[in-house]
N, C-alpha and C positions, 0 to 999 in steps of 0.2 A: 469358749477355747473351744467351741464344737466345730466350729470351721478349723479350728485346727488337727482336730478328732480327725476328719472326714478329709481332711488335705482338699479344700475348696480353694475354689481360683482366687476368690476374695482373702483367705488364707496364705496363698502365695503372692500376695497383691504386699501384705502386711507384711509379709517377709519379706519382701524385696525395699520396704521404704528406708529401713536403716543403712543397707549396702550400698541405694539412690541418694542419700545424701551425703555420705562421702565420697561417691563419684560426681556429685556435684559441686562441690568443692574445689576435687580435682580438676574438673570442667573449669571452674572460676579461676583458679591458677593457671593453666596452659594458657587457656585464652588473653588474661591479663599481667598476670607477673612477667612474660618477656616484654609485651607489650609499655605498660609504665614504667620498667627499668630503662629500657632504649629510646624512647619519644619522651621521654618526662625528665628523667634526671639523665640522659643520655652516657648511659652507662656502653662501655665498649661489649663484643661477640665475650671477648672474655670473660671480664666481671658476669656477665648474664649464665654465663658456666656456671661462674661458681657460688651463684647466687641457688642456680639449680643443683648444687652437690648439696646443701643443707639436706633437702627431703633424703639423698638416697643413705645419708648417712644416719638420716633420724630412723627411717628405717631397717639398716642394717641390723640396729639395738633392740630398735622397740617392736618389731614384731612376732620375732621369735622370745622376746622376754613376755609380751602381755599373751602371744598362745601357751606359754609354757606356764605361766600362773592359771591360765582361767582356764585351763585343763582341770588345775585341782584345786580353786580356792569356788565358795561359795555365798557373795552378800549382795542386801539389795534385792534378794529373791531369786540371784541368776549366777552365772558366774563368765556369760559372754555379756549382761545387759548392765554391771559397772561401768566397762570401760568405754561398750559403745557408749552412752552418757556421758563421760568424764569426755570421749573424746570429739563426741558433736559439738558437747560446748565451746571447748576450748579452741576446737575449728571456726566457728560463728566468729568470736572474736577474733582471729587470726585474720582471716577475713574480713573485716571489718576497718583493721587496721592498714591494709592494701591499703587506700586513697592517702592516707596519713602519713607514711611513712618520711615525706621531708620536715612535715610537724615534729613527729615523733623525734627524726632526726637531732632538731634547732632544740626541742628539751630536753633532750639527750645527754647532745655534746657529742655525739656518737656520729661519724663519718657516715655518706648515706649507705654507702658499700655496706658495711658491719651491720647498718638498721637494719637492712632489707634482708641480710642473711642472718639474722636474729627473729625477724618475721617472719621468714622462709622455713626457717628451723621449726620456729615452733608450730607453725604452721601442717608442716610435714611430717610433726612428732606425732598431733595430733591426728592428722590423718591415721596415720599408722597404728596410731593406738586403738581404732575405731577401727580400721577395714576388717584386719585379721577376727574379730569377734565377728562383725557382721554378716562373714562368710562361713566363719564356724559353724553360726547358728544357724544356717543353710542345713551342714549337714547331720545338725544334733536334733533339730524338727522333722527331718524325712529321712523314711527309710532305704534302705538302699537298693539300687537298679533305676528301671524311670524315673519314681516319684522325687528322687535326688539330681537326674538330671533335668528335669521339668524344674526344680526349684532352683539350677544356677542358669537355663534359660531364660525362665520369668524371670531372674535377678537380673538379667542385662536387656531383658526386651520393658522394663518399668526406669531400669536407672540410663540406659541410653535412650527412651522417650524425655528423659528429664535432660539427658545430656544436651539432647537435639534443641530442648526450649531452653536452656542457657544461653548456644550460640546464635540462636534466634531471637535473642533477648540482646546478646552482644553487637551484629550487625542491623537491627534495627534501631534500638537505644543508648548503644557504646555499652562500654565495660564496665563502667563505673553506676550504671543501673542492674550490670548485672551482680556486682560485686554485693550490692546491698540488695537485690533479691536473692540470693545466695545466702546472706546472714540467715536472714528467717528462716529459710527452704531447711537448710540443714538442720539447724537447733531444731523446728519443728517434728523432722523425718525422725529424729534419734529418739525423739521425749514421748512420740507418740505410742509407735510398739510396743514400749516398754509394759504399758498398762492391759497390754491384751496378745502378746505373747506367753506361753509355761512354759518355762525351763525345767526339762526333768535331773531329777540331783540324780540318778543313777546312768549315764549314757550305755551301758551293757556291752557284753562281748557280742564279737566281731566274727563270720566263720573265717577261718586262713585262706591266704590266696594259694594257689598253686604253684608259683613260682617259688626260688629260693626265697628263706626269710630268714628276718632277726628272729633271735629265740621267742621263743610266745612269754608276756609276764604275765598271763592270767586275762587280759583282755580283750587277745585275738593276735594279729599278727601284721607287721607290714614289709610290704615287698620293697627291700632298700635300693635293688639292682634297676626295678623299672622306675623307682621316685628319681635314681641320680639321672638316669635317661633325660626322663619328663624333665626334670632339673636344668639340662645345658642344653636343649631343647629350645626350652622357654626363653631359657635367657638369651641367645641368639636370634627370636622375635622381638624383644625388648629392646637387644641394643639400636635395631632400626625402628621401632617404633620412637623410643627417646631421644632418637636423633632429629627425626621428624616435628617430634613434641617442641623441642625446645628452640630450634635453630630453621622451621620453618618461613620466619620471620626474614631472616637471612638469604633462603635462597627468593621468596618472593620479592623480597626489593632488588637483588638482582636479576629477577627477570622480568617486573612490571615496571620500572624503571632504570634502566641499564645506564650504568654511567655516572648518576646520581647519587654525589658522595655525601650532601645531607638532603634530607628534603623536607619542603615546606611544610604547615599545617596540614594544608587539602592533603598532599600527600602521604602524610603520616596518619592522615581518617582515614584514607583510601586503603593504604595498607591493611589496618588494621581489621576493616569491614571484609575484605580479600580472606586474610587469616581466618576471621571468623565464621564466613560461608563456608570457607574449605572443611573446618572442621565440623560445621554444620551437617552440610552434606554428608560425612564420611560417618558421623554419627546417628544419621535417618537410615542409611543401611544398616548401623551396627545394630538398632536396633528394632527393626522390622523382620529380620532375618532369624536370627533365635528359635525361636517361638514358634515362625510359621515356615523355616526350611529347614536349619541346622538339626531342631529334632527330631523330627521324624524322619531326616535323610539321614541321620546317625543311627536310627531304628532299622535301617535296610542297609546299611554297611559298616556301618562299624564308627564310635565317637574316634575314633585316632583318624581313619580315613579321612572322613570327612574335615577335620582338621588340617589333615597334612594339602586338600586339595586347596582349604580357604588362607591358608602360609603360601603355598605358594601363586595363587592368584594376588595378594597382597604384593610379591615379589615384583609381578609384572607391570602392578600399577603402579608401585616406582620405578621400574624399568620405565615405563612410558611417559611418566614424567618429566623427567631427562630428556628424553629425546622430543617432548611435546609439550611439554608445562611452559611455552610460551608468554602466553596470555592466561587473564584470569577465566575466562570459560571450559580453557583446555586443562586448567589447573581444576576446576570444580567435576570437569566430567571423570578425570580420573582418580581424583580422590571419591569418586562412589566405586571407584572399582578399589580403592587399597580400603573400604568398608566390609567388604566382603570378607575381608580379610580379619579386618578390627571385631566383624560380629562375630569371628569366631575367638579371638584370643582373649575376650573379657565375659566368655564363659564355657565352653567344651574344655580348656585345663583343669579348670576348676571340677568339673565332674571325671576327667580322667584322674586326677592323681587322687583325688579322693577314695576311688575305689581300689588303692592301694595301697590304703592304710586303716591304721587300726581308729576308730571312732572312738573309742579313750583318750586319746593322744592326737585329735584331729587340729586341736587350735597349735601345737607344738611345731605338726608339720604341714600343717596352712603358714605357720611364720616362717619356718624352712622356706617353704615355695615361696617366700616373697624376696628370699635373698636371690633367687632368677632372674629380680626386676631391680631390686635395689645395686648389685654389683654390676650390671649394665648399666644403670643411671651414674655412675659413680665414675665408670670409663669414657661415657659419653661428655660430663663434662670436665672430667681432669687430661683427655686426649685429645677426644674427636672435637671438643669447643676450641684449641690451641693451632688441628687443622685445617676446620672450617675457617676459623679468622685471620688464617695467614693465606690459605687459597683465592686467587684472584676470581677463579671461576668457583661461582656457589653450587655452582650443580652437583659437587663434588657431595653436597649432603645428601640425595639423593642418591647418590653412587654409594657409599655406604649402607642406607638403608634398602637398596635390592640387593647388595652381598650381603648382608646380615640375614635380609629375611629368608632368598632363598639357602643358603645353610642351613638356616632352620628346616625349611621344610623337609631337606634330606635327612636332617638327622628324627624328625617326626616320620619320613619314609619307611625305617628302621626299626620303628616301633611296633613291637605283635602287638595286634588286636585282640584285646581282653576276650577271648571266646575260647568256652571249652568244647562247642562240636561246630559242625557247619550250618551256617544260616541263622545260629542263636548266637546273640548278642549278649553276656556273660556281664551285666553293669554291674552288679554286688561285688564285695570286697570279696568271697570266694569265688564266685561264677555258678550256674546254677547245674 
């Protein structure tokens, strides 16, 4: 526990492992699920969207409930630890089930579509049960200010590094190797930190924020108007990001194999590799930038301004794919630009949001924050999947992405920086 007390770099690495595990499980799902369903089981774009709908529905309920409960309970030596362990073990088992959807369908007598939905729902439920506590524990174990921002940027650096590894494995060895590797990593990274991280029984009060807040409850205050603004801006970000994740395969097939209604096995393999390499490049940029660039930049110009710029650059990257992403190399280069925004999306909003929240209720508001992710995911699965499926030109995929990110950038631009005096970044709950 000495590393924890001194906030050493090894402590930040260890603190990042549970979130890394959940992120890796999500990377496996993103890389392999749509590919398996469309190429092995020949599900339509609309049906693939329905399978992906299971996850947001799970998150809609799981994260707020788990966050609320984990703020108030204590067992197995922690308030976050039990949910991290339960989510990690279950996620490992559901990843193991992905290559065997056909066999599970035959054994159960349930149609392949519904089998896939059940497995995806359970996987996403497990990820959502684990994700909230893995992020909340970072806020629990780090003091307000720069240390907490460092915690979330280190989280993305470590998580992003293994996300890159996920896409390397998928690109070189194939998605099945990626799935089996993910089973072991998710289990290991969730279990090991439980023995080396000590959670405090009492999180203690935090200072009140300067902006209008809800009534104090003895633990500090929460800035609700600022939170609502953050949630809305983040929701438009995820509307574009989730569209890319789910329907990248549709755009890539349209761009790289124009006019081909049915792909042969070689083309299917090539398509899977292009998608894996694209997300690999995005995640390389995504894990390098947070600690190396975004954290020092946020010190100078502020968290919100840094994030706004990154989101705007991401919108430009999506626009570039529409105009120039007609070959694999062009897609790769433009996905590197998209990665600048991705680096910020998965790190800075957590620091921005947590600065406006009572620390003793972090799990609850972290769960509500997740609604700005899952509601856009539901919209993507229910509505945008139908639009993309009906469109002859699949470039509409990235038109939707670009417009959503442009709106998000505008909303972030109108969020006031958390400053109390010129030149000073007030990253704590109540400023300086």
